[in-house]
Every structure is written in C-alpha cells, then in structure tokens.
C-alpha positions as CSV (number, residue, x, y, z in Angstrom):
1,M,103.7,155.8,88.7
2,G,105.8,156.3,91.8
3,A,105.3,159.0,94.5
4,A,108.2,161.1,93.2
5,A,106.8,161.2,89.7
6,E,103.3,162.1,91.1
7,D,104.9,164.9,93.1
8,V,106.7,166.3,90.0
9,N,103.5,166.1,87.9
10,R,101.5,167.8,90.7
11,R,104.1,170.6,90.8
12,M,104.0,171.1,87.0
13,L,100.2,171.1,86.9
14,R,100.2,173.7,89.6
15,A,102.5,175.9,87.5
16,K,100.5,175.2,84.3
17,D,97.3,176.2,86.2
18,L,98.9,179.5,87.2
19,M,99.7,180.2,83.6
20,D,96.2,179.3,82.5
21,R,94.7,181.7,85.1
22,R,97.1,184.6,84.8
23,Y,98.1,184.4,81.1
24,A,97.5,188.1,80.6
25,E,100.0,189.1,83.4
26,P,103.7,189.4,82.9
27,L,105.0,185.9,83.8
28,D,108.5,184.7,83.6
29,V,110.0,181.3,84.1
30,A,111.4,182.3,87.5
31,A,108.0,183.4,88.8
32,V,106.2,180.3,87.6
33,A,109.1,178.0,88.9
34,R,108.5,179.5,92.4
35,V,105.0,178.2,92.3
36,A,106.3,174.7,91.5
37,H,109.0,175.1,94.2
38,V,111.9,174.3,91.9
39,S,114.7,176.3,90.2
40,P,113.9,178.0,86.9
41,A,116.3,175.7,85.0
42,H,114.8,172.6,86.5
43,F,111.3,173.9,85.9
44,A,111.9,174.6,82.2
45,R,113.4,171.2,81.6
46,T,110.8,169.3,83.6
47,F,107.9,171.3,82.1
48,R,109.1,170.4,78.6
49,Q,109.4,166.7,79.6
50,V,105.9,166.6,81.1
51,F,103.9,168.7,78.6
52,G,106.0,168.5,75.4
53,E,106.7,172.2,75.0
54,S,108.6,174.9,76.8
55,P,106.8,177.1,79.4
56,H,107.3,180.1,77.2
57,R,105.7,178.4,74.2
58,Y,102.8,177.1,76.3
59,L,102.1,180.6,77.6
60,Q,102.3,182.1,74.1
61,R,99.9,179.5,72.7
62,R,97.5,180.1,75.6
63,R,97.6,183.9,75.0
64,V,96.9,183.3,71.3
65,E,94.0,181.0,72.0
66,R,92.4,183.8,74.1
67,A,93.2,186.4,71.4
68,M,91.4,184.2,68.8
69,V,88.2,184.5,70.9
70,L,88.6,188.2,71.6
71,L,89.2,189.0,67.9
72,R,86.0,187.3,66.8
73,S,83.7,188.2,69.8
74,T,84.6,191.9,70.6
75,E,85.2,195.1,68.7
76,L,88.6,195.6,70.4
77,S,91.4,196.7,68.0
78,V,94.1,194.2,67.2
79,T,96.5,196.3,69.4
80,D,94.0,196.2,72.3
81,V,93.6,192.5,72.0
82,C,97.4,192.1,71.9
83,L,97.8,194.0,75.2
84,A,94.7,192.4,76.8
85,V,96.2,188.9,76.4
86,G,99.6,189.8,77.8
87,F,101.8,190.6,74.7
88,T,103.7,193.9,75.0
89,S,104.7,194.1,71.3
90,L,102.2,194.2,68.4
91,G,104.9,192.8,66.1
92,T,105.6,189.8,68.4
93,F,101.9,189.2,68.8
94,S,101.2,189.2,65.1
95,R,104.2,187.0,64.3
96,T,103.3,184.5,67.1
97,F,99.6,184.6,66.2
98,S,100.3,183.8,62.6
99,A,102.7,181.0,63.5
100,V,100.2,179.3,65.8
101,V,97.0,179.9,63.9
102,G,98.2,180.0,60.3
103,E,96.7,183.4,59.5
104,S,97.1,187.0,60.7
105,P,95.0,188.4,63.5
106,S,93.1,190.7,61.0
107,R,92.3,187.8,58.7
108,H,91.1,185.7,61.6
109,R,88.8,188.5,62.7
110,A,87.4,188.7,59.2
111,R,86.0,185.2,59.6
112,G,83.2,186.9,61.5
113,P,81.7,186.5,65.0
114,L,81.6,183.3,66.9
115,G,78.4,181.6,67.8
116,A,77.3,182.0,71.4
117,V,77.3,178.3,72.2
118,P,78.2,175.3,70.0
119,S,75.0,173.8,68.7
120,C,76.0,170.4,70.0
121,F,75.6,171.7,73.5
122,A,72.8,174.2,73.0
123,M,70.6,171.5,71.4
124,A,71.5,168.6,73.7
125,W,68.0,168.7,75.1
126,L,66.5,167.8,71.7
127,R,68.4,164.5,71.4
128,P,66.4,161.4,72.0
129,N,67.2,159.7,75.3
130,T,68.4,156.2,74.3
131,A,70.6,155.4,77.3
132,G,67.6,155.3,79.7
133,T,69.1,158.2,81.8
134,E,67.8,161.7,82.4
135,K,68.4,164.2,79.6
136,P,71.1,166.8,80.3
137,Q,70.0,170.1,81.5
138,A,69.9,172.7,78.8
139,A,72.0,175.7,79.3
140,V,69.5,177.9,77.6
141,A,65.7,177.8,77.8
142,P,64.0,176.3,74.7
C-alpha cells in the first residue's frame, strides 16, 4: 500500500472514530468530513469505498447497536433510548432498528436482560493452561 492510500485510510479511520465516539450527537457528513480534511462529497465517496457503506448508514448502524444494549440493560422507555442514541424521530428509529436487527425495539427488549459479562471471558480463569503461559487475569474475583 502506498503512502497516499495510507493517508486516505488514516483520514477515514479518524472520521469513523469520531462517529464511534460521538454517535449520540447530531453529526452530518460535512462535520465528519472536516475531521478527515476532505470535502463532504469526497468524504462520502471515499468512506463507502473504504468501509463498504455510506457514512450515514454506518452511523445509523452504530446507533442501533448501542440501542440494542440500552433496551436490554436499562429501564429507559423506547423513546428515551431513541433520543439517547441520537435519533430525533421515534418512527425513524423504529424503522431503522427493525431493518438492522430484524425485530422491533419492543420485541428486542422482551428478550430479557443481557448477562453482565460473556461467560467465555468471566470464566477464562477456569480454563486449563495448556500453552505454558500465565493464565489471563480474571475480570471478576472467583
């Protein structure tokens, strides 16, 4: 990969990192393009080439991923979750959530609460040490 391609990738990653950190804030293509130091049109085209989806679609998906966690780990209403993750319209949130997840926000919530930590991580300290290295530090005391 040449220096020019590395520079483009670095700029796109910088913009993607901004969307990951500030997903709940109002972000438009022009604002994110400024972080990448390119025009909005060039940014939208290049982001799609690098990541395989438009910046808008990426941001929507990121917001829905966060909403999935909030719906199953808090008592916030669907409307409050919608607003907390950066959507301004409950209808758009519900439609986008259903398109990405395959079920409505209410149906997703009905699946029940999430476990605190995936068991594969929480129980890592119980696995036998076959590699001859130290066991990983457990995140929770046994």
